[in-house]
C-alpha positions in Angstrom: 124.5 -37.8 182.7 120.6 -39.4 183.0 120.8 -42.5 182.4 119.7 -43.2 178.8 116.7 -45.4 178.4 116.9 -48.2 175.4 113.4 -48.4 173.2 110.7 -50.9 174.2 110.4 -53.7 171.8 107.0 -55.3 170.3 107.9 -58.5 172.1 109.0 -56.5 175.9 105.5 -55.1 175.9 103.9 -58.5 174.7 105.7 -60.5 177.1 104.6 -58.0 180.3 103.1 -59.6 182.8 100.8 -58.2 185.6 101.7 -58.1 189.5 100.5 -56.7 192.4 101.3 -53.7 191.9 101.1 -51.5 189.2 104.3 -50.4 186.8 106.4 -48.6 183.9 108.4 -50.0 181.2 109.5 -46.9 179.8 110.6 -46.1 176.1 112.6 -42.6 176.3 110.8 -38.9 175.7 108.7 -39.2 178.5 106.7 -42.1 176.8 105.7 -45.1 179.1 103.5 -48.4 179.1 101.7 -48.7 182.6 101.3 -52.2 183.2 98.4 -52.8 185.7 97.2 -55.7 188.2 94.3 -56.2 186.4 96.2 -56.9 182.9 95.5 -53.5 180.9 98.6 -51.8 179.6 98.1 -48.2 179.0 100.6 -46.1 177.1 101.3 -42.8 178.7 103.5 -39.7 178.1 104.8 -37.2 180.8 106.0 -33.8 179.4 106.1 -30.2 181.4 103.6 -27.8 180.2 104.5 -24.9 178.8 104.9 -21.4 180.4 104.2 -23.1 183.6 106.9 -25.6 183.4 104.9 -28.4 185.5 105.1 -31.7 184.9 101.9 -33.7 183.5 100.6 -36.9 182.2 98.0 -37.7 179.4 97.1 -41.1 177.9 97.6 -42.5 174.6 95.2 -45.4 174.9 95.9 -49.2 175.4 97.7 -52.2 174.0 96.6 -53.8 171.6 94.7 -51.8 170.4 97.3 -49.0 170.1 100.2 -50.2 168.4 104.3 -49.1 169.7 104.6 -47.3 166.7 101.2 -45.3 166.6 102.3 -44.7 170.6 105.4 -43.1 169.0 103.7 -41.2 166.4 101.1 -39.8 169.0 104.1 -38.2 170.9 105.7 -37.1 167.9 102.3 -34.7 167.0 102.0 -33.6 171.0 105.7 -32.4 170.8 105.1 -30.7 167.4 101.9 -28.6 169.8 104.7 -27.9 172.4 107.3 -26.6 170.2 104.3 -24.0 169.2 103.5 -22.9 172.5 100.2 -25.6 172.9 99.6 -27.6 176.1 98.3 -31.0 174.3 96.1 -31.7 177.4 94.5 -28.7 177.3 93.6 -28.9 173.4 92.9 -32.7 174.0 90.1 -31.0 176.5 89.5 -28.5 174.0 88.8 -31.2 171.5 86.7 -33.5 174.1 84.5 -30.3 174.7 83.9 -29.8 170.7 82.6 -33.2 170.7 80.5 -33.2 173.1 78.9 -29.7 171.8 78.9 -31.1 168.5 76.6 -34.2 169.4 74.7 -31.8 171.8 73.8 -29.5 168.6 73.1 -32.3 166.0 69.7 -31.4 164.1 68.8 -34.9 166.1 69.7 -33.4 169.6 67.7 -30.3 168.7 65.0 -31.7 167.3 64.8 -34.2 170.4 64.8 -31.2 172.7 62.1 -29.3 170.9 60.0 -32.3 170.0 59.6 -32.6 173.9 59.1 -29.2 174.7 56.0 -29.3 172.0 54.8 -32.2 173.0 53.4 -31.3 176.1 51.6 -28.1 174.2 49.9 -30.5 171.3 47.2 -33.1 171.6 48.9 -36.8 171.3 48.2 -37.7 168.0 49.9 -34.6 166.6 53.2 -35.3 168.8 52.7 -38.9 167.5 53.0 -38.0 163.8 55.7 -35.1 164.0 58.1 -37.6 166.1 57.1 -40.5 162.9 58.1 -37.9 160.7 61.2 -36.9 162.5 62.3 -40.3 162.4 61.5 -41.8 159.1 62.2 -38.0 156.7 64.9 -36.1 158.2 66.6 -37.8 160.9 67.9 -40.5 158.7 69.5 -38.1 156.7 70.9 -34.9 158.3 69.9 -36.1 162.0 73.5 -36.3 162.5 74.9 -32.6 160.9 75.4 -30.0 163.7 71.9 -27.9 163.5 74.0 -24.9 162.3 75.8 -26.7 159.5 73.1 -28.0 157.8 72.4 -26.3 154.3 69.4 -26.2 152.2 70.6 -28.7 149.3 71.3 -31.0 152.4 67.9 -31.0 153.5 66.5 -30.8 150.1 68.1 -33.9 149.1 66.2 -35.5 152.5 62.9 -33.9 150.9 63.6 -35.6 147.6 63.2 -39.4 149.2 59.4 -38.9 149.7 59.1 -36.7 146.8 60.6 -40.0 145.0 57.8 -42.0 146.1 55.6 -39.4 144.6 54.6 -38.3 148.4 54.5 -34.7 147.5 52.4 -33.5 150.5 54.9 -35.6 152.7 57.6 -33.8 151.3 56.2 -30.5 152.1 55.0 -31.4 155.8 58.8 -32.9 156.1 60.0 -29.4 155.4 57.3 -27.3 157.3 58.2 -29.4 160.0 62.3 -29.2 159.6 61.8 -25.2 159.5 60.4 -25.4 162.9 63.6 -27.0 164.0 65.5 -24.8 162.8 63.9 -21.8 163.9 64.1 -23.2 167.5 68.5 -23.6 166.8 68.1 -20.2 166.2 65.9 -18.8 169.0 68.3 -20.6 171.3 71.9 -19.6 169.3 72.6 -23.0 167.9 72.1 -21.9 164.0 71.5 -18.3 162.5 69.2 -19.1 159.5 66.8 -21.9 158.4 67.5 -23.5 155.4 64.2 -25.2 155.3 62.7 -21.2 154.5 65.1 -21.4 151.2 63.6 -24.3 149.5 60.5 -22.1 149.3 59.6 -23.6 145.2 62.0 -25.9 145.0 59.8 -28.9 145.9 56.9 -30.4 143.2 53.8 -29.5 143.6 50.8 -32.6 143.3 50.2 -33.0 140.4 46.1 -33.3 139.1 42.8 -31.6 138.1 42.1 -30.2 142.0 44.6 -28.1 143.6 47.9 -28.5 144.6 48.5 -27.7 147.6 46.8 -24.8 150.0 50.1 -24.5 152.0 51.6 -22.6 148.9 50.6 -19.2 148.4 50.6 -19.6 145.0 47.5 -22.4 145.1 45.7 -20.4 147.7 44.3 -18.1 145.3 42.3 -20.4 143.3 41.7 -22.2 146.0 39.7 -19.2 147.6 38.1 -18.2 144.4 36.5 -21.7 143.9 35.5 -21.1 147.6 34.2 -17.5 146.9 31.9 -19.1 144.1 30.0 -21.3 145.9 26.1 -20.6 145.2 24.4 -23.0 147.9 23.4 -22.4 151.2 24.4 -19.2 152.4 25.1 -20.3 156.2 27.6 -22.8 154.0 28.9 -20.3 152.0 29.1 -18.1 154.5 31.2 -20.8 156.2 33.3 -21.3 153.8 34.6 -17.7 153.4 35.2 -16.8 156.8 36.9 -20.5 157.8 40.2 -19.5 156.4 40.1 -16.2 157.8 39.3 -17.0 161.6 41.4 -20.6 160.8 39.6 -21.9 164.4 39.0 -25.9 164.5 35.9 -26.7 162.4 33.7 -27.8 165.5 34.9 -24.2 166.8 32.8 -22.9 163.9 30.2 -24.7 163.4 29.1 -24.0 167.5 29.7 -20.3 166.7 26.8 -18.6 169.1 26.0 -15.0 168.1 26.2 -13.9 171.6 29.9 -14.3 171.8 30.7 -12.7 168.7 30.8 -8.9 169.3 30.9 -6.9 165.4 31.3 -3.6 167.2 34.5 -4.6 169.1 35.6 -7.1 166.2 36.0 -10.1 168.8 35.0 -13.2 168.8 35.3 -14.8 172.6 34.4 -18.4 173.1 36.0 -21.6 175.3 38.8 -23.4 173.4 37.7 -27.4 172.2 40.9 -28.6 172.7 42.2 -26.7 175.5 39.4 -25.7 177.8 40.4 -22.5 177.9 38.8 -19.0 177.1 39.9 -17.9 174.1 39.8 -14.0 171.7 39.4 -14.3 167.5 40.1 -10.8 167.0 38.0 -10.1 163.7 39.6 -8.3 161.1 37.0 -6.4 158.3 36.8 -8.8 156.1 35.7 -11.2 158.7 32.8 -8.5 160.4 31.8 -7.8 156.7 31.0 -11.6 156.0 29.1 -12.0 159.6 27.1 -8.5 158.8 25.9 -10.1 155.6 24.8 -13.7 157.7 23.5 -11.6 160.7 19.8 -10.9 159.6 19.5 -14.6 158.3 20.4 -16.3 161.6 20.6 -14.0 164.4 17.4 -14.6 166.9 18.3 -11.5 168.9 21.7 -12.6 170.1 20.8 -16.2 170.8 21.4 -19.2 168.6 24.2 -20.6 166.4 25.6 -18.4 164.0 25.9 -21.4 161.0 22.7 -23.4 162.3 21.4 -26.6 160.7 19.3 -26.1 157.6 16.9 -29.1 159.2 16.6 -26.9 162.2 15.8 -28.4 165.6 18.1 -26.0 166.9 21.2 -27.8 165.8 24.4 -26.2 164.2 25.3 -26.8 161.0 26.6 -30.6 160.9 29.9 -31.4 160.4 29.8 -32.8 156.6 27.9 -29.5 155.1 31.7 -27.7 154.3 33.4 -30.5 153.2 30.3 -31.8 150.9 30.8 -28.2 149.3 34.4 -28.0 149.0 33.7 -32.1 147.0 31.2 -30.6 145.0 33.4 -27.7 144.0 36.2 -30.4 143.1 38.6 -30.0 145.7 39.5 -33.4 146.6 39.4 -35.0 150.5 43.5 -35.3 149.9 43.9 -31.3 149.0 41.8 -29.6 151.3 39.7 -30.4 154.5 37.8 -28.1 156.7 41.0 -28.7 159.0 42.9 -27.7 156.6 42.6 -23.7 156.8 44.5 -24.5 160.1 47.6 -25.7 158.5 46.9 -23.0 155.9 47.6 -20.2 158.3 50.2 -21.8 159.9 52.2 -21.7 157.6 52.1 -19.4 155.4 51.8 -16.8 158.3 54.9 -18.7 159.5 57.2 -19.1 156.1 55.5 -16.3 154.0 54.7 -13.7 156.4 56.9 -14.4 159.2 54.6 -13.3 162.0 56.2 -14.8 165.6 55.4 -18.5 166.4 54.1 -17.5 169.5 51.2 -15.3 168.2 50.4 -17.6 165.9 50.3 -20.8 168.4 47.8 -18.3 170.4 45.5 -17.4 168.1 45.8 -21.7 167.0 44.3 -21.5 170.8 47.5 -23.9 171.5 48.2 -24.2 174.9 51.6 -21.7 174.9 53.1 -21.2 178.1 55.6 -18.3 179.2 59.2 -19.3 180.6 58.2 -20.2 183.6 55.8 -22.9 182.2 52.6 -20.8 182.7 49.4 -20.8 180.2 49.2 -17.4 178.8 45.8 -16.1 179.4 43.6 -14.9 176.6 44.5 -11.7 176.1 48.4 -12.1 175.5 49.6 -10.6 172.6 46.1 -9.6 171.8 46.8 -6.4 170.2 49.9 -7.7 167.8 47.1 -10.8 167.0 44.8 -8.5 166.2 47.0 -6.5 163.5 48.1 -10.3 162.2 44.6 -11.5 161.8 43.9 -8.5 160.0 47.4 -8.6 157.7 46.3 -11.9 157.2 42.9 -11.3 155.5 44.7 -8.7 153.4 47.4 -11.1 152.1 44.1 -13.5 151.3 42.0 -10.9 149.7 45.5 -10.1 147.5 45.8 -13.9 146.5 42.2 -14.0 145.9 42.5 -11.1 143.3 45.3 -12.6 141.7 48.0 -10.0 143.6 51.5 -11.0 144.5 52.4 -14.3 145.8 55.9 -13.7 146.5 57.6 -14.5 150.4 58.1 -11.6 152.1 60.8 -13.4 154.0 61.2 -11.1 157.0 60.7 -11.9 160.3 57.9 -9.4 162.3 58.0 -8.4 165.7 54.4 -7.5 166.0 
């Protein structure tokens, strides 16, 4: 019979001294304390792997962090796994792998990955604002949760923080930003749904005499009706009507030239101000109609600006003209700016109409790149973008005329 090993005592473990070579103090049942030359005292357990029959050794921590009673309890649990035909060593590897995967797939980790990719295609100021929004409004509350397990109530609880502070627009922007992270997680196989989309209508809308929010469909219709009611300069009136339809940068709209617009082909071609890349804006039937009405007033044989300054001198309309018109109509500065039409289109085309983000980014004249890091050319997805722009104009007409504003919630492929 094998010699019976006397169980270890707390005093034996405490008094064990290091030598110039490692040695073992056995407790029985395969459990032993390994005493190393550096004084470290490590719990180890020998067992035979199921099915294979080969001996294996796994660690159970170090003394004194792990006391004798706890080491024995860990052996007991490991023996239960063996009795069920499970290799404790393989089980531990699987648990470690799951932990690593969990850490890599937290909302914070995915948001960081998404942001690092996005910052290459946007201006520094935008990247900084989005980073600050993530760090202040989202990561402290859902950052450590697995991105695929974040629920709509958990996200809403985070968004309630700025809402409670009276920062309603901030809450809406944080929701939009979270939605972009969740969509990236879905695209990379780490989530199956976007809880931000489930919160449509859940947040408070700003109170006041002006329009509450130009990214909420229920508020876009009143805004458009106000813009269409402007009775001042015909150039400014046309610009106010066209801006939501084409959602280009305000400076690009003001500097539009008739020579760059082909009404027969329903296209406007110019060089984007931010990227320096050639860009194409497909013109919807509504956009063409606005330009056709304006053409007799400002077109000088294909030369000059579409929206010239009323002061003449061969200059474009001033950058304050549209803003001043909106202010006279009672649209507050913290509600809408000339640049705000881009945010309106980006948010609603994605979150309500369900168009692919890359189509939207192309149409916003952002520096979108293919999977190999190469910039797409100006004709990329042009057919799909043309359909999107017509659908967008039709949708805005529907809202302006008081039509249905219920979210479609269907991801489009074109």
